[in-house]
N, C-alpha and C positions, 0 to 999 in steps of 0.2 A: 735415300732422301726417304722421309716420310711427309703425310700429308698431315694439312693443318686442318681443322675445321673452321676455322674464321676467315681464314683466305681463302679457301673455297663456300665460304657463306658468302664474301664478298664479291667473287666470279660469278657465283649462282647461274653453274650450268650443269643440271643434271647428270649423275655419274660423270662427272670429271674433280680431279684435285689438281692443286694448285702443289708443284714443287719447288718453283723457286718463280721470284718477280723482281727482277732489277732494270736499273737503265742501262743501254750498249750504250759504244762510243758516239752513236749518233743520238744521245738524250732521248732514244725514243724508251719506252717504257718494256720492256719482255717479260711474259708471262709463259712458263715451261708447267703445261699440262700434260697428265694422261688421265685415263680412262679408268674405270675399277677395277681388280682383278677380275676375271670372269672366263666361263670356256666360251671356246669362238666355233661355230658349224659351220659346216663348208655352206654358201647359200647354191650352189648347185646342185649337190647331191645329201648333204644335211649331216655327214657325217662330222666326228668331233674333229676340229684340226690340235695340230699340234702347233705353239710357235716361232716363228720361224725369223726370231728379232726385232727391230722397230726401226723406222723413218722416223724422220722429222719432216711436217708439213707444214706452214708457213702462212698466216693469215693475220690480217690487219684488221682489229676488231674495232669497237666504241673507243672515241679517245676514253683513259682516264685519269683522273686527277690532273686534268690540262695535260694531259702527253701524249703524243700519236703512242699508242698501244700493238705490240705484235704479240699474235699466240706461236708458241711454240708446240705444236702436239707432238708427243711421242710417241707415236698412233703404231702399235699393234701391226704385223703379217705375221698372218697363220698358212699352215702348209697340208694339205688336206693329203691325207693318208691312203686312198681309197684308190686303188692304180687305176681302177674303170673309166674313172673322171677326168673331164678336161680342164679341170680348173685344177692348177698346181699350187698356186700360192693365192693368196688374196688379204686384204687389210681390213680391218676395222673399221667401222662408219660412225659418225653420230651425228645430228639436227645441227651443232654447231656451227660444223666445216664441213662443207660438199665438198666432196672428192676433188681432187683439183684443182679446188677453191683456192681463192686469192684473200677474197673476203670473209670474215663470220657472218653469220645468220644473223647476228646483232648488230651487228657493223650495216650490212644494209637495211635494214631494219632504221636503224638510228637519221640513216643518211636520207633516208625516202620520206622519214617522220620529220626530216627538220625540212629538206625540201619543201614538200604538203605544207606546213605550218609557218616556217619562219620567211626571215628577208634575207633570203640566202642565193648562194649560185651551187652548181656543181662543181667548181673550181674550186671554193672555199671549201666545201665541203672535202672534197681529194684531198686537200692539203692540213686540215685536221686529222686524215685516218693514212697518212702518207704513202698515199698510191696515186697514179695514173687518172687523168680526166677520163680516157676511155674505158677504162676498167671499172673506174664508180659507174659511169653513164650505164655500161651496160648491164649491171647488177641489180642499180636504183629500177631500168626501164622495164624488166624482167617482171620487181616486185611489185611496180605501180601498176603494172599491166594486171597480173594475179589481183592484187586489191581492189581496181576498177571494174574489171569482170565478175568479181562475187557480187550474186543476188543478195547476201545478206547483210552488203553493206547500205541499203538505206531501206531494214526491218527496221520500222517503228515510224519512219518518215510518212508523214500523210499528203503534204503540204511541199511543193520546191519553189523556194522563190529567187528571185533576181534583184543583185546588190547592181545599183548603178553610180558607178563614180566619171566623174565629167572634171 
């Protein structure tokens, strides 16, 4: 399978390439991706590792073209050749999908923004993402807490006002 620059531009994740995008039997848009070819260094000892196959990591992404969207990342698995290293195999990582995550960072940001700015509910957002309420809420809670505790969020604000509604 080859990479398509136009599909990659639509997908908009640095270092990731779209291999395929097609609806599945549930009507979800399934986008299969892989990362750039590259060399993997062992996270423990730094020795250049060798490829050890791939595993598929599925995660819900922000809705695309009105459809529930699932990312299938063909994640590389690497094997460390250093006999003294405690790490035998490890997987590549990317900021789009955290290890063992059920949601992409883009889906979490989309949902947190929608909850903050739109008249919606976690249940409605979970439906749009095709995930369970608890799965989404756990991710939103972490993201919202991170955003709210960032001191830079109030940069440039000189006066806070209160809006009253009765």
